[in-house]
C-alpha positions, 0 to 999 in steps of 0.5 A, a space after each residue: 928132435 924137433 917139435 913143431 909149433 902149430 905155426 910152424 906146422 902150417 903150409 902157406 897156400 897160394 893158387 894156381 890156375 892151370 889152362 886150358 882146363 881153366 881148373 884153380 887149385 890151392 897148392 903149397 907156395 916152396 914147391 915146384 910147379 911140377 910137384 904142384 901140378 902132379 899133387 892135383 892129378 894135372 897131365 904134366 910130362 917128366 922124363 928126367 924126374 926133375 933133374 933139368 935133363 929133359 924138356 918134357 915139362 914146359 910150360 908157358 906162364 901166363 900170368 904170376 911169373 914174377 913170384 916164381 924162383 928165378 931161373 938157374 943157369 941149368 934151366 936157361 941153358 936147357 930153354 936156350 936149346 929148346 924151339 918153340 918157347 917164349 919169354 913166358 916158358 919155364 921148366 916146371 921142374 925148376 920153377 918154385 912157387 912164390 906167393 902171388 897166384 900163378 896161371 899156367 898153360 900146359 903144352 899138350 
């Protein structure tokens, strides 16, 4: 059994601002945007449960894009087949939060 010391038990947090509401939240780094959005009660859709099989969790990352995890091949393939994407598009189920603040625009 592993015992957590106070240092290892600490979670690093970052600020996530959600548009169009403009609300800001402190969320854990290292988690996906989807889980972070769900944890604060924001209305994000997900049909496949984070398996990169749908496009329901498509969001626009309007700032802080470089702090997210890199786009992996499965996400890139899904985005390539979608209509209405931009260079700011990400699938929330695949984008893992880094340490810098981020602004995300939910798509209705």
